[in-house]
N, C-alpha and C positions, 0 to 999 in steps of 0.2 A: 228938140226939147219935149215935144209931144210924145215921142216914143219912150223917152226916159220916164216921164210922168205916168204913162200907161203901165210900164214895167213895175214901177214902185207900187201903184195902186193894185195891180194884179198880185204882186207878192204879198201886200198887206191883206188883201182879201183872202188869199190862200192861207196865210197864217191865222187869220180870224176863224176861218172854217175849221182848220185843224185843231185850234184850241177849243172850239165849241164842242168837238167830238172827244175831247180829253176826259177820260174817266179815272185818271190815276188817283183822285181824291176820294173815290167812292168804291166801297166794297161791292163786288158783283152781286152777292145775295142781299137783296133789299127787304127780305121778309124774315121774321123770326119764327122759325118752324122747329118745334121740338123733334129731335131724332131719338128714336128708341131702338136699342140693340137687343137681340135675343141671345139668351145664355142658358146653359144647362144648370139646373139647381143642384145636380149631383157633383159635377166637375168644375163648375163656374167658368167653363170654356164657352166661347162663342159657338152658337149652333144655327143651323138653317132648318126652318120648319117647312116641311113639304105640304103642298096642297092646302094653303092657308088663305082664308078670306078675312079681310079686316075692313070695317066700315063704321061710319058714325051712327049713333043712336039718337033719334029725336031732333036731328038738325034739319033745317029747311034744305031742300034739294040735296038730300043725302047722296053721297057718291062713295064708291068703294075706293079704298086706298090700295088694297091688294085684292085681286080677284082670282082665287083658286090657283095660286102660284107659290113657288118656293121663295122664301125670303129669310134674311138674317137681320134686317133692319126695316123700320117703317117711319116715315114722317107722320106725325100726329098733330095736324094743325089745330091751333086754338083760335077762338073768335074774340075780338076786342069788345064786342057787344054783349057778351055773357061772362059769367065768372066760373063756369064749369063746362066741360065737354065729357062725353061718354062714348067709348068705342067698343064694338063687339069683335070677338075673335071666333071665327067658325072654322072648324077642322074638317076638311073634306075627305079624310081617309076613311076607307071602308070600316064599318063597325062603330064609328063615332061621328058619322056624317048626319047629325041630328041636332036641331037647335037646342035640345035639352043639354047638350055637351058644350055649348058656347060658353066662353068666358067674356066678362066685360071688365073694362077699366074706366074709372071716372077720375078726372083730374079737376081739382079746384085751383084757381089761380087768380092773381091780380093782373090787370092790364096796365102797363106803364108806358105812357107816351114818351117817345125819345126822339130828340132832334139830332140826327147823325151829323149832317154837315150841309152846307149850301148846295153842294153837288148832289148829295144823296137825298136830302129832304128829311122828312119825319117818318117814323115807323113805330110800331109797338114792340115792346119787350114784355115778357111775361114772367111772373114769379110764381112758381108752383107752391101752393100752401098745404095741399092735402092730396092724397091718392087713396082710392079704395078699389078693390078688385075681387072678383070671384075666384074660386080655386079649383076649377075642374082640371085644368092642365097648367095653369099658372100658379107657381108656388108663391112668388113674391114679386114686388115691383120696387126697385130702388131708384130714388131720385139722386143722381150723382151730383148734379148742380141744379139748384132750384131756379136760377135766373136763366131764362131762355132768351138768347140774343140771335143775331143773324149769322153767327159763326157756326159753320157746319161741324158739329161735335155732338156725340151721344150724351144727352143729358139724363136719359132714362135707360135703366137696364131692366128687362123683363126676364125673369127666371122661370123657365118651363120645367115641369116635373119630368125627369128622365131617369133611367135606371143606371146604376153604377157600371153595368157591363156594356154600355154603349161603346161602339168602336170610335176611336178618336182619330 
C-alpha cells in the first residue's frame, strides 16, 4: 500500500507542477508596444529605410530603438508615467547625415490600466490622442488604430517622402 500511495502522490505532484507551468490562458506578449510600419508616400507600398537611427527624445536613460540599420518597422514604446513621448529619426545616408535633417514624431496618449486575467495579471493599454511630426523626410503619420494593446499589429503607418520612379 505504501508504494501505491507514493505513486499517487508522485502523479499528483507531477500534475500540479505541469499545471503551474500552463500558460494557455495568457497571451505571450504581456506589454502594449505600438508598432509602426514604414510606407512610401508616393506608392503607399511598404518600404525599408536604409541606414536609419531611431531613438527617444528627452526620456530618462534614452536608448536607441534602431541604430544605423535598415528597417521597415519599429516598436515605439510609450510610458505609463507620462502622457506623451517623442522620437527622432536620423538618416545616416551620405549627404543627409546631419542632425539638421532629423525628423521627430511626438505622440500624445492616455494610459489605461487593464486587467488581462489571473494568469497574465495587469498591464497598460494606450489610446493615442494626437500625433505631431516634422516633415524633412516624413510626409505624414497615420494612426490606423488608436488603441494600443499587446496584440502585435501595426497601429501606426509612417509615410516617407519617396519619388514616383522608385523601383518596387
